[in-house]
PLY file of the C-alpha trace (Angstrom):
ply
format ascii 1.0
element vertex 375
property float x
property float y
property float z
element edge 374
property int vertex1
property int vertex2
end_header
-9.23 -57.27 1.48
-7.23 -57.97 -1.76
-7.63 -55.82 -4.99
-11.07 -56.72 -6.41
-9.52 -57.21 -9.92
-6.84 -59.73 -8.47
-9.46 -61.63 -6.73
-11.33 -62.20 -10.11
-8.06 -62.88 -11.87
-9.05 -60.18 -14.59
-7.14 -57.14 -16.00
-8.54 -53.63 -14.87
-9.72 -53.27 -18.50
-11.92 -56.28 -18.25
-15.43 -55.96 -19.80
-18.90 -57.18 -18.50
-18.53 -60.70 -20.17
-14.90 -61.23 -18.87
-16.12 -60.37 -15.34
-18.99 -62.60 -15.47
-16.99 -65.46 -17.05
-14.55 -65.03 -14.31
-16.75 -64.84 -11.37
-18.85 -67.82 -12.34
-15.68 -69.99 -12.65
-14.45 -68.97 -9.29
-17.93 -69.13 -7.68
-18.17 -72.84 -8.77
-14.90 -73.66 -7.41
-15.19 -71.86 -3.94
-18.96 -72.51 -3.29
-19.31 -74.01 0.15
-21.41 -76.92 -1.04
-18.26 -77.92 -3.14
-16.02 -77.26 -0.13
-17.72 -78.60 2.87
-15.99 -77.57 6.20
-13.41 -75.43 4.40
-13.82 -72.00 6.30
-11.00 -70.57 3.99
-12.83 -71.29 0.64
-16.05 -69.62 2.20
-14.30 -66.62 3.12
-12.74 -66.46 -0.33
-16.25 -67.09 -1.79
-17.56 -64.18 0.06
-14.86 -61.85 -1.16
-15.01 -62.92 -4.76
-18.86 -62.27 -4.56
-18.26 -58.78 -3.13
-15.71 -58.09 -6.00
-18.09 -59.12 -8.49
-20.93 -57.08 -6.92
-18.91 -54.04 -7.27
-17.14 -54.40 -10.58
-20.46 -55.43 -12.15
-22.15 -52.21 -11.35
-20.75 -49.39 -13.44
-21.26 -46.65 -10.93
-19.68 -48.86 -8.01
-16.77 -49.89 -10.38
-16.13 -46.03 -11.21
-15.94 -45.30 -7.45
-13.82 -48.44 -6.64
-11.22 -47.44 -9.47
-11.12 -43.91 -7.94
-11.20 -44.53 -4.20
-10.91 -48.14 -3.54
-12.70 -50.02 -0.97
-13.56 -46.87 0.80
-15.54 -45.45 -2.16
-18.01 -48.54 -2.11
-18.64 -48.92 1.61
-15.38 -49.66 3.07
-14.05 -53.21 3.79
-17.33 -54.68 4.71
-18.52 -57.72 2.94
-21.52 -58.07 0.66
-25.02 -57.96 2.13
-25.72 -61.70 1.60
-29.34 -61.34 2.62
-29.92 -58.73 -0.08
-27.98 -60.82 -2.70
-29.87 -63.94 -2.00
-33.07 -62.17 -2.13
-32.31 -60.75 -5.49
-31.24 -57.24 -4.17
-27.74 -57.60 -5.54
-26.28 -58.49 -8.99
-23.59 -61.00 -7.90
-25.39 -64.20 -6.56
-28.19 -64.06 -9.28
-25.77 -64.99 -11.68
-24.40 -67.63 -9.62
-27.72 -69.24 -8.98
-28.10 -69.07 -12.80
-24.92 -71.04 -13.20
-25.91 -73.62 -10.35
-29.64 -73.83 -10.40
-30.97 -72.54 -13.71
-32.27 -69.22 -12.44
-34.06 -68.11 -9.13
-32.68 -68.00 -5.66
-32.28 -71.30 -3.79
-33.67 -69.64 -0.79
-37.00 -68.87 -2.27
-38.34 -65.52 -2.77
-39.10 -63.82 -6.07
-37.42 -66.01 -8.63
-37.81 -65.49 -12.28
-41.27 -67.29 -13.03
-41.75 -69.81 -15.51
-39.41 -70.32 -18.24
-41.94 -70.26 -21.21
-41.54 -71.67 -24.67
-37.69 -71.81 -25.56
-36.40 -69.77 -28.32
-35.88 -71.63 -31.69
-32.32 -72.64 -32.90
-29.94 -70.45 -34.84
-29.36 -71.85 -38.27
-26.64 -71.65 -40.69
-26.56 -71.64 -44.52
-23.89 -71.16 -47.15
-24.74 -68.82 -50.03
-22.79 -69.03 -53.23
-21.94 -65.68 -54.73
-20.63 -64.88 -58.17
-17.52 -62.81 -58.24
-19.15 -59.65 -59.48
-22.11 -60.00 -57.06
-19.53 -60.07 -54.23
-17.77 -57.02 -55.66
-20.91 -54.81 -56.51
-23.61 -56.42 -54.10
-26.52 -58.28 -54.93
-29.72 -59.98 -53.60
-29.32 -63.74 -53.78
-31.66 -66.55 -52.64
-30.83 -69.19 -49.95
-32.91 -72.20 -49.42
-32.82 -74.25 -46.12
-34.96 -76.54 -43.90
-36.15 -74.92 -41.04
-38.99 -74.85 -38.30
-41.92 -72.51 -39.17
-45.00 -71.68 -37.26
-47.86 -74.17 -37.81
-50.70 -72.31 -39.53
-53.42 -74.94 -38.32
-52.98 -74.23 -34.79
-51.27 -70.44 -34.96
-48.40 -71.88 -33.10
-50.09 -73.01 -29.84
-49.72 -76.77 -30.59
-53.49 -77.49 -29.62
-55.78 -78.85 -32.08
-59.59 -78.87 -32.66
-60.43 -75.43 -31.40
-58.67 -76.31 -28.08
-56.31 -74.24 -26.08
-53.29 -75.25 -23.99
-54.20 -75.58 -20.24
-52.24 -74.67 -17.13
-49.91 -77.53 -15.89
-51.22 -78.88 -12.64
-47.77 -80.03 -11.73
-46.10 -76.61 -11.52
-49.31 -74.44 -11.30
-48.02 -72.73 -14.63
-44.72 -71.60 -13.30
-42.87 -74.00 -15.41
-40.37 -75.15 -12.56
-40.63 -77.51 -9.57
-38.62 -77.02 -6.42
-37.03 -79.26 -3.96
-35.75 -78.35 -0.48
-32.40 -79.53 1.11
-30.01 -78.83 3.96
-26.56 -77.05 3.53
-24.15 -75.18 5.56
-25.96 -72.10 4.41
-29.14 -73.31 5.82
-32.26 -74.57 3.91
-31.83 -74.31 0.09
-34.55 -74.54 -2.33
-33.29 -75.68 -5.96
-35.37 -75.10 -8.95
-35.72 -77.24 -12.03
-37.88 -77.49 -15.13
-41.24 -79.15 -14.58
-41.17 -82.78 -15.98
-44.75 -82.68 -16.83
-44.88 -79.49 -19.04
-41.11 -79.34 -19.93
-40.70 -75.93 -18.34
-43.46 -74.51 -20.57
-46.08 -73.96 -17.66
-48.99 -75.30 -20.07
-49.70 -78.73 -21.47
-51.81 -79.75 -24.50
-54.55 -81.90 -23.92
-55.78 -82.35 -27.77
-52.41 -81.96 -30.01
-52.70 -80.36 -33.14
-52.63 -83.33 -35.94
-50.59 -81.26 -38.15
-47.69 -80.47 -35.88
-48.39 -83.02 -33.10
-48.53 -80.49 -30.60
-45.26 -78.88 -31.39
-46.69 -75.61 -32.69
-44.16 -75.73 -35.68
-43.54 -77.58 -38.68
-40.56 -78.48 -40.60
-40.27 -77.41 -44.20
-38.05 -75.90 -46.85
-37.95 -72.06 -46.91
-36.26 -69.62 -49.37
-34.99 -66.30 -48.07
-33.75 -63.37 -50.26
-30.43 -62.29 -48.74
-28.95 -58.72 -49.38
-25.34 -59.26 -50.06
-23.44 -55.89 -49.35
-20.58 -54.80 -51.99
-17.17 -55.90 -50.83
-18.04 -59.12 -49.24
-15.57 -61.96 -49.55
-15.38 -65.74 -48.82
-15.46 -66.26 -45.24
-17.79 -63.28 -44.63
-21.00 -63.90 -42.42
-24.18 -62.11 -42.42
-26.59 -62.32 -39.46
-30.37 -62.16 -40.34
-32.14 -61.56 -37.19
-35.20 -63.63 -36.59
-34.80 -65.60 -39.72
-33.77 -68.98 -37.82
-36.09 -71.62 -36.59
-39.35 -70.87 -34.78
-39.55 -72.16 -31.15
-42.03 -74.70 -30.10
-45.39 -73.51 -29.08
-44.91 -69.79 -29.63
-41.43 -69.82 -28.68
-39.13 -66.99 -30.28
-37.41 -67.31 -33.47
-33.49 -68.09 -33.90
-31.29 -66.24 -36.14
-29.98 -67.11 -39.56
-26.24 -66.91 -40.34
-25.32 -66.87 -44.06
-21.56 -67.77 -44.71
-20.65 -66.20 -48.08
-18.67 -68.40 -50.64
-17.46 -66.43 -53.68
-16.86 -68.05 -57.04
-13.43 -67.75 -58.77
-13.25 -65.26 -61.79
-11.65 -66.22 -65.01
-9.66 -63.14 -65.23
-9.56 -61.29 -61.88
-8.58 -62.20 -58.25
-8.62 -60.27 -55.03
-5.97 -59.02 -52.82
-7.65 -57.27 -49.96
-9.61 -54.80 -51.71
-7.65 -54.60 -54.98
-8.33 -56.45 -57.93
-5.54 -58.12 -59.74
-4.91 -59.20 -63.39
-2.39 -60.23 -65.85
-1.96 -58.50 -69.24
-0.28 -60.80 -71.74
1.92 -58.90 -74.34
4.34 -60.19 -76.93
8.08 -59.52 -76.95
7.69 -57.00 -79.78
4.79 -55.26 -78.07
6.82 -54.91 -74.85
9.66 -53.52 -76.71
7.99 -51.29 -79.20
4.88 -50.32 -77.24
1.06 -51.11 -77.85
-2.51 -50.29 -76.91
-4.78 -52.78 -75.33
-8.43 -52.84 -74.56
-8.80 -54.60 -71.17
-12.27 -55.88 -70.17
-12.84 -54.65 -66.44
-15.70 -55.22 -64.11
-16.67 -51.54 -65.03
-16.42 -52.01 -68.67
-13.55 -51.95 -71.19
-10.44 -49.68 -70.32
-7.82 -48.81 -72.75
-4.14 -49.68 -71.36
-1.14 -48.02 -72.93
1.97 -50.15 -72.67
5.07 -47.98 -73.56
8.01 -49.09 -75.50
10.48 -50.88 -73.21
7.93 -52.12 -70.75
9.60 -54.97 -68.51
7.93 -58.21 -67.33
6.05 -57.80 -64.18
5.27 -53.97 -64.61
2.20 -53.20 -62.94
-0.32 -50.76 -64.19
-2.68 -49.24 -61.40
-6.36 -48.02 -62.05
-7.31 -46.10 -58.97
-10.86 -46.70 -57.50
-11.65 -49.65 -59.81
-11.33 -52.20 -57.26
-13.53 -53.73 -54.68
-15.70 -51.37 -52.27
-14.44 -51.28 -48.73
-17.01 -53.05 -46.37
-16.16 -50.75 -43.41
-15.18 -47.53 -45.11
-15.62 -45.44 -48.07
-14.39 -45.70 -51.64
-12.98 -48.77 -53.43
-9.62 -50.61 -53.86
-7.47 -50.27 -57.08
-7.37 -52.40 -60.15
-3.60 -53.72 -60.65
-2.80 -54.96 -64.24
0.49 -56.87 -64.22
2.35 -57.08 -67.50
3.15 -60.67 -68.59
5.56 -60.92 -71.61
5.00 -63.94 -73.70
8.04 -65.50 -75.29
7.16 -67.57 -78.31
7.83 -71.33 -78.28
7.65 -71.96 -81.91
9.06 -69.72 -84.73
9.04 -69.99 -88.51
12.25 -70.09 -90.19
11.39 -66.35 -91.31
10.78 -65.35 -87.79
14.15 -67.00 -86.40
15.86 -65.22 -89.18
14.69 -62.00 -87.88
15.44 -62.38 -84.55
19.01 -63.68 -85.32
19.59 -60.57 -87.32
18.24 -58.54 -84.22
20.49 -60.31 -81.83
23.41 -59.68 -84.31
22.75 -55.84 -84.48
22.65 -55.79 -80.79
25.90 -57.71 -80.33
24.08 -60.68 -78.73
25.49 -64.08 -78.50
23.18 -66.88 -79.41
23.11 -70.72 -78.88
21.35 -72.01 -82.00
20.44 -75.69 -82.24
22.27 -76.98 -85.18
24.86 -74.29 -85.29
28.33 -74.05 -84.24
27.82 -74.89 -80.54
25.90 -77.95 -81.54
28.65 -79.20 -83.63
31.11 -78.77 -80.87
28.93 -80.67 -78.67
28.56 -83.34 -80.72
32.06 -83.85 -81.41
32.43 -85.00 -77.76
29.84 -87.58 -77.57
0 1
1 2
2 3
3 4
4 5
5 6
6 7
7 8
8 9
9 10
10 11
11 12
12 13
13 14
14 15
15 16
16 17
17 18
18 19
19 20
20 21
21 22
22 23
23 24
24 25
25 26
26 27
27 28
28 29
29 30
30 31
31 32
32 33
33 34
34 35
35 36
36 37
37 38
38 39
39 40
40 41
41 42
42 43
43 44
44 45
45 46
46 47
47 48
48 49
49 50
50 51
51 52
52 53
53 54
54 55
55 56
56 57
57 58
58 59
59 60
60 61
61 62
62 63
63 64
64 65
65 66
66 67
67 68
68 69
69 70
70 71
71 72
72 73
73 74
74 75
75 76
76 77
77 78
78 79
79 80
80 81
81 82
82 83
83 84
84 85
85 86
86 87
87 88
88 89
89 90
90 91
91 92
92 93
93 94
94 95
95 96
96 97
97 98
98 99
99 100
100 101
101 102
102 103
103 104
104 105
105 106
106 107
107 108
108 109
109 110
110 111
111 112
112 113
113 114
114 115
115 116
116 117
117 118
118 119
119 120
120 121
121 122
122 123
123 124
124 125
125 126
126 127
127 128
128 129
129 130
130 131
131 132
132 133
133 134
134 135
135 136
136 137
137 138
138 139
139 140
140 141
141 142
142 143
143 144
144 145
145 146
146 147
147 148
148 149
149 150
150 151
151 152
152 153
153 154
154 155
155 156
156 157
157 158
158 159
159 160
160 161
161 162
162 163
163 164
164 165
165 166
166 167
167 168
168 169
169 170
170 171
171 172
172 173
173 174
174 175
175 176
176 177
177 178
178 179
179 180
180 181
181 182
182 183
183 184
184 185
185 186
186 187
187 188
188 189
189 190
190 191
191 192
192 193
193 194
194 195
195 196
196 197
197 198
198 199
199 200
200 201
201 202
202 203
203 204
204 205
205 206
206 207
207 208
208 209
209 210
210 211
211 212
212 213
213 214
214 215
215 216
216 217
217 218
218 219
219 220
220 221
221 222
222 223
223 224
224 225
225 226
226 227
227 228
228 229
229 230
230 231
231 232
232 233
233 234
234 235
235 236
236 237
237 238
238 239
239 240
240 241
241 242
242 243
243 244
244 245
245 246
246 247
247 248
248 249
249 250
250 251
251 252
252 253
253 254
254 255
255 256
256 257
257 258
258 259
259 260
260 261
261 262
262 263
263 264
264 265
265 266
266 267
267 268
268 269
269 270
270 271
271 272
272 273
273 274
274 275
275 276
276 277
277 278
278 279
279 280
280 281
281 282
282 283
283 284
284 285
285 286
286 287
287 288
288 289
289 290
290 291
291 292
292 293
293 294
294 295
295 296
296 297
297 298
298 299
299 300
300 301
301 302
302 303
303 304
304 305
305 306
306 307
307 308
308 309
309 310
310 311
311 312
312 313
313 314
314 315
315 316
316 317
317 318
318 319
319 320
320 321
321 322
322 323
323 324
324 325
325 326
326 327
327 328
328 329
329 330
330 331
331 332
332 333
333 334
334 335
335 336
336 337
337 338
338 339
339 340
340 341
341 342
342 343
343 344
344 345
345 346
346 347
347 348
348 349
349 350
350 351
351 352
352 353
353 354
354 355
355 356
356 357
357 358
358 359
359 360
360 361
361 362
362 363
363 364
364 365
365 366
366 367
367 368
368 369
369 370
370 371
371 372
372 373
373 374
């Protein structure tokens, strides 16, 4: 028999979900009902079932990885009788994929489906920049399904109760028998009378029309952890929609959207801002009082500071979501060149340039006169 991992088409590092996904895909392709009269497909189907039976069991998988087939009972095929009756892990998943649960050959099965779980919901939470950095509690409002208080979620009104469905006797499923290459097969499906719930409502609650839930607006207070950013998603278990007639509650997924700040922006866990300084301040040095998210901070710009120089304040950035500490605050110097000068200011700069031996192109000067001569 071929290597079990190769049969399923997965690497030896495959996890449980990857194994199950590969097995279900192959089982659908190779099932005898999908390949009538194809003995090769039927044989491959049995091999795939055997491979999944072993690899889906942690103990058997460990023995197989160490000793091969001999470590899991040699090269014999799977015990098909046990698997059809629920004794093995492999075909139960296949029957879930084909028939919605329960063995098609009868036997134990899974019982009634019961009320379905409510839907998962999504909502966007708008968060201020400072709230995303330091954390906060913010409200989110959404329309959702909540339990009907008048009937307690049962869906039955007027002091009545749900009654057992006469069609499926409370199982929530109906079965039909058909013949196949593998013998008599019993397939199960949700009962059409009770929709798989196993119970019917004789006198529906007038408030919820027998649903056991009502749709309304609900506001939740969401704890936003420090360090989140736009695109972060918080999962609130059990805050989604309530299922019909006592069904479980889904989850609420809160997508974070952070507002822009007028001074700062984020680069990973660092906060970045620009510090505007004049030519004189950059040349001669100056002190500045910088408003930070933690309070005012004094920044000393030494003489001769060049445009683009960064000053870094360690540990003044954004808290790390998956670790300790905070990023840094990076202050970039932006030297501002004046666009308009008074005559006095211009004369001072000309004298400075002359003292430093720097040539100037002054409008109205010698270069301007030479240029006008050629026009």
